[in-house]
N, C-alpha and C positions, 0 to 999 in steps of 0.2 A: 780746798780744805786744808787747814794748817795742821802740821804734824811735828811734835817735839819728840825726837827719837830717844834722846839721852835719858830723860826722866821717865820712869815707868808710871803708867796711868792705869788705875783699876778699871777694868771693863766688866760691867755687870750684865751678863747675858740673860735673856729671857728663857725660862725653862718651860718648854712646851712640847707636846707630843707631835711626832711627825704624822702627816696626813690631815684629813678634814674631820674633826671630831664634832659630834652633835651638840648643839647648845639650845636649851629651852628658850622659846620665844623668838627665835631668829626667823625673819621673813624678808620678803623682797624690799620692803620699805624700812628695814631695820636701821636705826640710828642710835648713836651713843653720845649723850650729852657730856661734854668735857669742859669744865670751867678752868681747871688747873691740873697740870700733869704732876702728881705728887706720889704716884704709886710705882714701886720698884718693878712691878710686873709689866709696865708699859715703857717701851723705848720709842721715842718720838723723833722723827726725821723730817723736818720742814713740814710739808703738807701730808705726810704719810706716817702711819704708825702700825704697830702689830696688835691686832685684836686679841682678846683673852682666849680665843680658841684657835689662834695661829693664823688668822686671816690677815691679808694685807688690807689695811683700812685707809680711806682718804678722809682727811679732816677739813671740814668747811669752817674757816675762821669766822665768817660772818654769822652763820647759824649756830656756831659753837656745838657742832655735832659731827659725828663720823659715820661712814657707811662702808660696807665691803666694796672693794674695787672690782665690781662685776656688773655688767649690763646685759647678761644673757636673758632672753625672754623666759619668764616663768621659772627662773632659777630660785630655789629656796635657800641657797647659800649653806646647805647642810651636808652635802655629799662631796665626794672627791672631784666632781666635774665642775665645781664652782671656780670661776676665773680668779677669785681672790685667794685661792690656795695654791701652794707650791709643793714640790716634791718632798721638801724637808722643812725643818724649823728655820724660820727667817732670823738670821743673826745680824744682818746689816743691809741697809737700803741706800741706793744711789740713784740718781736720775740725770739724763741729759735732755736734749730738746725733744727726742722722739720716744725714748724708752725708759722704763724703770728696771734697774738691775738689783737683784737680791742675792746676797750670799746666804746660802742655806746649808743645813747639816742634818744628817740622819745618824743612825747608830754606827754605820760603817763607811759613810761617804761624806765628803763635803763637795759642794758644787756652786756654780754661778749660773743663775737663771735670769731671764729677762722677759718682759711683756710690754705691750704697748700701753699708753697711758689711760686707756679705757679698760685695762685688765685683760685684753684679748691677746691672741698670738703668743702663748707661752712657748719659750724656747730654752732648752738646756744648752749652755755654751761650753762649760768645762766641768768635768766631774773627776774626782780623785778618790780612790778607795784606800782604806787603811793598808799600810801604815802611813801613806802620804796624806797630807791634809793641806788645804788652801787657807791662806790667811784671810782675815776679814776685810782688809784694806786692799783696794785695787785702783788702777788708773786706766784711762782710755782716751783716745782721740777719735777722729772720724774713721780711721782705718783699723786700729788695733785696740784690743783690750789687754792690759798688762796685769798679771797677778803673781804674787809670790807663793811659794809652797815650802813645806818643811817635812822632814822625815827623820826620826830618831833611830840610830843604829845602836841597839841595846848592847851589842858585843863591845863596841868601842866607846860608848857613851857620848858620841858626837852626833850633832845634827847635820843632815844634808839639806841645805836650803838653796833656793834658786828663784829664777824669775821666768815666767812663760809669757810669750807674746802670742795672742790669738788673733788671726786675721778675721775680722767680723763678717767679711763677705764670703770667703772660702771655708771658714772654720778650721783652717790649718793651724796647728800649734807648733811654735818654735821655742825650744828651750835656749834662752839667750845668755843665761848666767847660772853658775853653780859655785857653791862654797861649802866646805865641811869644817866644823869646829865645835868646841865645847860651848854650850849655851848659845849656839849660833841662831841668828834670826835675820829676816830679810823683809823689807817693806818697800813699796813703790808708791809714788805720788805724782800726779800730773803737775807739770810746771806751766805748760801752754800746749798748743796744738802740735808743737814740734819736738818737745823734750819731756822726759819723765825722770824724776829723781829716784834713785835706788839707794837705800840705806842698808848696810850690812853690819850686823852686830856680832860680837863674840865675847869670850871670857877675857883673854888677855893677849891674843896673838894677832890683833889688827893694829894699825898704825896709830890711831887716835884713842885717847883715854878721856873719860869723863870723871867727875869727882866722886863717883860711886865705884870706881875700879873697872867699869865695863869698857870694852874697846869697840871701835866702829870705823867704818869707812863710808864715804859718800861717792856715788858714781852717777854718771849722766848717760841716759839712753837716748840716742838719736832715733826718733820714730820713723824717719824715712829710710834708714839703713839698718836699724836694730843693732847698731854698734854700741857697746858699753865701754866707757872710758872713765878713769879715775878723775875726779874733780881736782884733788890735790892730795899729796901724801901727808901734809902736816898743817892743814887749814891755814894756808898762806903765812906760815911761820909763827902762828900764835898758839899752837897746840900745847906747848909746855906750860903756858900760863892760863889755859882755858878754864873758866868757871862754868859756863853754860852756853849751849848752842841753841839759838832760837831763830825764828824767821817770821816776817810779816806775811809773806806768801812763799810759795814753793821756789820761786826764782830768786828771791832776796833772802840771803842767809846773814844772820847776825851772830857775832861772837862776843860774849861777855868775858873780858880778859882782865886779869889782875895786873896792874902796872905799879909795882912797888906797894905802897899803902893805899893806892887809888885803884879805881876800876874804870875801864873804858869799854864802849860798845863799838865794834868795827863792823861795818855793813858792806856786804859783797853782792855783786851780781854773779851768780854761779855759772850762767851761760857764757857771759863775757869773761869770767874768771878773773875779776879784778875788784879791788876795793873802791866803793863809790862815795862813802862818807864815814865820819867818825863822831861819836858822842863821847866827850871826855869828862872825867871826874864824876862818875855816877856813884852815889851813896848807897851801897849795897847792904852794909852791916856785916853780920856774921855769915860768911859765905858757906861755912860748914853746915849751917841750918837751912840754907837755901834749898827749897824743894822744887819750885817751878817759877818760870818767868814767862809772862804773856805780854804781847805787844800788838797794837794796831794804831795807825794814824798818830804817831808821836806820843802815845800813852803806854805806860808800862805798869804792870802789877807784879811785884815780887812776893811770893808766898813762901813761908818758912815752916819748918817742922814743929815749931812751938805754937802753931795755930795762930800766928799773926801774919799780917800782910802790909806791904808798903806800896802806895800808889804814887807814881811820878809822871808829871806832865812836862814834856820837854819844851812845850811852847811857853808856859808860864814859869818853868824851872822850879815848881813847887812840889814838895813831898807831903804826903798825908799818911799817917799811921792808921791802919784799920784793925779793929778787933772783929774777928769774923766768926767766933764760936762762943757759946755761953757755957759749955761743959767740955770736959776732956773726952767725952764719948763721941763727939762729932768731929769730923775733919772737913776740909774744904778742897774742892777742885774748881778751878776756873775752866768752864767748858768752852767758852767763846768770848772774845772781846769784840764788840761792835763799835761803830763810830760814836754812838751816844751812850754807851754803857756796856755792861758785861753780864754774861749768864753764869751764875754761880750754883754749885751743887753741894749740898750738905748731906751727910750720911751718918746715921746713928747705928752702930753695929749691935747695940742692945735690942733695939726695936726693929732692925732691918728696914728702916724707912729712909727714903731719900726725898729731899725737897729741892726743886729746881726753881730759881728765882731770877728775874731780870732786874739789875740794879742800875739806875740812872746815874751817870757821872755827875749831874748837877745837884743831886739830892742825897747821895749815899753817905756823905761825910758825917752826918749826925746820927747814923744808924749803927748800933753796936752789934746787932745780930740779924742776919738775913735768913728767915725761916719762920716756921710756925712754933 
């Protein structure tokens, strides 16, 4: 899963009550027809989503319908014994080959739970009570689950953040990293089976700066030894001229760097800790308005605060200006770029409605507005 740490992204959480609430008309054969996910109350994660009463739902793309992830005989899906329900409000969903992992929260705790893909064998992996809280992003390999945490010290105004490694077999927790600072944050992301990327943020006391004045560091976790090491103190010497930090995947990091009046993209393998290629003379425009850069398979989209965007294909070396909103009330986030197009999200703060669309690279050039 790709993660851009420097740019802040608005995360709209589902507001649901903890526990299994009763819903009229729910039965064993309950399905929900979904032709398009356009409702802010629904978060959608691949084949799973959160139902309107807090249940973990499975979405059948062929039948265009969803059903509670529960196969218990004679279960009415209405009480707390239903396999589709967790201990708290589902905030995030991940899956591997065997399990579904859910980050959940209640009024005084945050926790990571998991179940098998048929909804059975619920298991509480990690739970933290206030004032500690777990972040919604976590990483895992076959042996460990890695999650970051935070705690605000009200006397000093500093956050205490860190990373926990949970042995999935023994359930033993190991605190492998800690940091204290103003506006401190910490996130982890899987690179491959052997490494996890740890990104630590702060106000101004870390070595690297973005163009918003935030500071950060990137660290590498060796999953076999749980050793945490700095990737670099100055991003391979480019930190002074850094405009944006992005990556096609967790192992490959890309730096958009200002070079006089021009811009270059330097591409690094962070495990090997070396530069592997460079894209020179990128036409960025006004970098002070640059809000986000997304990239996959030699395609880039530059999104700006004035609600415009620029698309660049390095294969054809062609640029295309995109108009992405039809009013100042809406803004755009690129949720994901795929090989044949990208997923775009538009949100109207006046109506509190969000529209998520898939835009094909071959046809989107003549479209002024993606949404209803």
